[in-house]
C-alpha positions as CSV (number, residue, x, y, z in Angstrom):
1,X,-37.9,-20.4,-59.3
2,X,-40.0,-19.5,-62.4
3,X,-40.4,-15.9,-61.1
4,X,-36.6,-15.5,-60.6
5,X,-35.8,-16.9,-64.1
6,X,-38.5,-14.5,-65.6
7,X,-36.8,-11.6,-63.8
8,X,-33.4,-12.6,-65.1
9,X,-34.7,-12.9,-68.6
10,X,-36.3,-9.5,-68.5
11,X,-33.1,-7.9,-67.1
12,X,-31.0,-9.7,-69.8
13,X,-33.4,-8.5,-72.5
14,X,-33.3,-5.0,-71.1
15,X,-29.5,-5.1,-71.0
16,X,-29.3,-6.0,-74.7
17,X,-31.7,-3.2,-75.7
18,X,-29.9,-0.6,-73.6
19,X,-26.2,-1.4,-74.1
20,X,-24.0,0.8,-71.9
21,X,-26.9,1.7,-69.6
22,X,-27.2,-1.5,-67.7
23,X,-24.7,-4.3,-67.3
24,X,-24.6,-7.2,-69.8
25,X,-25.0,-10.7,-68.4
26,X,-21.8,-12.7,-68.8
27,X,-23.2,-16.0,-67.5
28,X,-26.1,-18.1,-68.6
29,X,-29.4,-18.0,-66.8
30,X,-28.9,-21.5,-65.5
31,X,-25.5,-20.7,-64.0
32,X,-26.8,-17.5,-62.5
33,X,-29.7,-19.3,-60.8
34,X,-27.4,-22.1,-59.5
35,X,-25.0,-19.5,-58.1
36,X,-27.8,-17.6,-56.6
37,X,-29.3,-20.6,-54.7
38,X,-25.9,-21.5,-53.5
39,X,-25.5,-18.0,-52.1
40,X,-28.9,-18.1,-50.4
41,X,-28.3,-21.5,-48.9
42,X,-25.0,-20.4,-47.3
43,X,-26.3,-17.1,-45.8
44,X,-26.5,-16.5,-42.1
45,X,-29.7,-15.5,-40.3
46,X,-29.0,-11.9,-41.0
47,X,-26.7,-11.5,-44.0
48,X,-25.5,-8.4,-45.9
49,X,-23.1,-7.0,-48.3
50,X,-22.3,-3.4,-49.1
51,X,-25.8,-2.8,-50.4
52,X,-28.4,-5.5,-49.5
53,X,-29.4,-6.6,-46.1
54,X,-31.6,-9.7,-45.9
55,X,-33.3,-10.3,-42.6
56,X,-34.4,-14.0,-42.4
57,X,-36.2,-13.1,-39.2
58,X,-38.5,-10.3,-40.6
59,X,-38.9,-7.2,-38.5
60,X,-42.1,-5.2,-38.2
61,X,-42.2,-2.2,-40.5
62,X,-42.1,1.1,-38.6
63,X,-45.3,3.1,-38.8
64,X,-45.7,5.8,-41.5
65,X,-48.3,7.9,-43.2
66,X,-47.6,9.2,-46.7
67,X,-49.8,11.1,-49.2
68,X,-50.1,11.2,-53.0
69,X,-50.5,14.2,-55.2
70,X,-54.2,13.5,-55.2
71,X,-54.3,13.7,-51.3
72,X,-54.7,9.9,-51.0
73,X,-53.2,8.8,-47.7
74,X,-51.5,5.5,-47.1
75,X,-50.1,3.9,-43.9
76,X,-48.5,0.6,-43.0
77,X,-51.8,-1.1,-42.4
78,X,-52.7,-0.5,-46.1
79,X,-50.0,-2.9,-47.1
80,X,-51.4,-5.9,-45.2
81,X,-52.0,-9.0,-47.4
82,X,-49.6,-8.1,-50.2
83,X,-45.9,-8.3,-51.0
84,X,-44.7,-4.7,-51.2
85,X,-41.6,-3.3,-52.9
86,X,-40.9,0.1,-51.3
87,X,-38.7,2.7,-52.9
88,X,-37.7,5.7,-50.9
89,X,-35.7,8.5,-52.6
90,X,-35.0,12.2,-52.5
91,X,-35.0,14.4,-55.6
92,X,-31.3,13.8,-56.0
93,X,-31.4,10.0,-55.7
94,X,-34.6,9.1,-57.6
95,X,-32.7,8.3,-60.8
96,X,-29.9,6.3,-59.1
97,X,-31.6,2.9,-59.6
98,X,-33.7,3.8,-62.6
99,X,-32.7,0.7,-64.6
100,X,-33.5,-1.6,-61.6
101,X,-36.8,0.0,-61.1
102,X,-37.7,-0.4,-64.7
103,X,-36.6,-4.0,-64.7
104,X,-38.8,-4.7,-61.6
105,X,-41.7,-2.9,-63.2
106,X,-41.3,-5.1,-66.3
107,X,-41.0,-8.2,-64.2
108,X,-44.3,-7.4,-62.4
109,X,-46.0,-6.9,-65.7
110,X,-44.8,-10.3,-66.8
111,X,-46.7,-12.0,-64.0
112,X,-50.1,-13.5,-64.3
113,X,-53.0,-11.3,-63.3
114,X,-53.4,-13.2,-60.0
115,X,-49.7,-12.8,-59.2
116,X,-49.8,-9.1,-60.0
117,X,-52.5,-8.6,-57.4
118,X,-50.3,-10.1,-54.8
119,X,-47.4,-7.6,-55.2
120,X,-47.4,-3.8,-54.9
121,X,-44.7,-1.4,-56.0
122,X,-44.7,1.6,-53.6
123,X,-42.5,4.6,-54.6
124,X,-42.1,7.3,-52.0
125,X,-40.3,10.6,-52.4
126,X,-38.9,12.8,-49.7
127,X,-41.2,15.9,-50.0
128,X,-40.3,17.4,-46.7
129,X,-38.7,20.4,-48.4
130,X,-42.1,21.5,-49.8
131,X,-43.8,24.5,-48.2
132,X,-47.0,26.4,-48.6
133,X,-45.6,28.1,-51.7
134,X,-44.3,25.0,-53.4
135,X,-46.6,22.2,-52.1
136,X,-49.0,22.6,-55.0
137,X,-46.1,22.2,-57.5
138,X,-44.9,19.1,-55.7
139,X,-48.4,17.6,-55.8
140,X,-48.8,18.4,-59.5
141,X,-45.5,16.7,-60.3
142,X,-46.4,13.6,-58.2
143,X,-49.7,13.3,-60.1
144,X,-48.0,13.6,-63.5
145,X,-45.2,11.2,-62.7
146,X,-47.7,8.7,-61.3
147,X,-49.6,8.8,-64.5
148,X,-46.4,8.4,-66.5
149,X,-45.2,5.4,-64.4
150,X,-48.5,3.6,-64.1
151,X,-48.6,3.5,-60.3
152,X,-49.2,5.9,-57.5
153,X,-46.2,7.8,-56.2
154,X,-46.4,9.1,-52.6
155,X,-44.8,12.0,-50.8
156,X,-43.2,11.9,-47.3
157,X,-44.4,15.4,-46.7
158,X,-43.2,15.8,-43.1
159,X,-40.2,13.6,-43.2
160,X,-41.6,11.3,-40.5
161,X,-41.2,8.1,-42.7
162,X,-37.5,8.9,-43.2
163,X,-37.2,9.4,-39.4
164,X,-39.0,6.3,-38.2
165,X,-37.4,4.1,-40.9
166,X,-34.0,5.6,-40.1
167,X,-33.4,6.7,-43.8
168,X,-30.3,8.9,-44.2
169,X,-30.6,12.0,-46.2
170,X,-29.7,11.8,-49.9
171,X,-29.6,8.0,-49.9
172,X,-31.7,5.7,-52.1
173,X,-33.5,2.8,-50.4
174,X,-35.4,-0.3,-51.5
175,X,-37.3,-2.4,-49.0
176,X,-39.4,-5.6,-49.4
177,X,-42.2,-6.2,-47.0
178,X,-44.1,-9.5,-46.6
179,X,-47.9,-9.7,-46.4
180,X,-47.7,-9.1,-42.6
181,X,-45.8,-5.8,-43.4
182,X,-42.6,-7.2,-42.0
183,X,-39.3,-6.1,-43.7
184,X,-37.5,-9.0,-45.2
185,X,-34.9,-7.1,-47.2
186,X,-33.4,-3.6,-47.5
187,X,-31.1,-2.3,-50.2
188,X,-29.2,0.9,-49.7
189,X,-27.6,2.9,-52.4
190,X,-26.7,1.7,-55.9
191,X,-28.2,-1.7,-56.7
192,X,-26.0,-4.1,-58.6
193,X,-26.7,-7.1,-60.8
194,X,-26.1,-9.5,-57.8
195,X,-28.3,-7.3,-55.6
196,X,-31.1,-7.6,-58.2
197,X,-30.8,-11.4,-58.1
198,X,-31.1,-11.4,-54.3
199,X,-34.1,-9.1,-54.4
200,X,-35.9,-11.4,-56.9
201,X,-35.0,-14.4,-54.8
202,X,-36.5,-12.9,-51.7
203,X,-39.7,-11.9,-53.6
204,X,-40.0,-15.4,-55.1
205,X,-39.7,-17.0,-51.7
206,X,-42.5,-14.8,-50.4
207,X,-44.7,-15.9,-53.3
208,X,-44.0,-19.5,-52.5
209,X,-45.0,-18.9,-48.9
210,X,-48.2,-16.8,-49.5
211,X,-50.3,-19.6,-48.1
212,X,-48.7,-19.0,-44.7
213,X,-50.1,-15.5,-44.4
């Protein structure tokens, strides 16, 4: 609950500071939390709207291998033991949910040091269009952007992650994996205020259940 309220407060603050960029909250935090928990309590085992799919019976994340601009490789086993928020975008969709990504980054920074160690943000970009002439440019951009954002950004250089995860071309995805690397939520396309609430609720529930893993 505390984590959800902290996220709402951050998003509300960011909304005020960026009027016209992100939606204003029209309800109080208390009302939003109450409505959110009513929504969660009435969901089916596998519930979805136009954007968010919540899987209450988590499914194992498909295998993948991705690589950063520094040639650091990462696969699904690297995520064991942590809650992971995975972004997957193409060059054309990377800015689609910029406000949400910024709000989630600020939310993570608001956590205690211990809590921050339990959650990882994993941005992945479709780099399958890179070739032997442009791969160096791609790697350089990944390095500079990673430094700017404060966390490592990885490339899906051969497109295999998109294939095994069944990601459509030119579509933005956000997935949440539990410490067993099972997918509990997937958001497709533009993420709304209500979607953001659901994402924070799922992450908060995973925090509460960390002792089970």
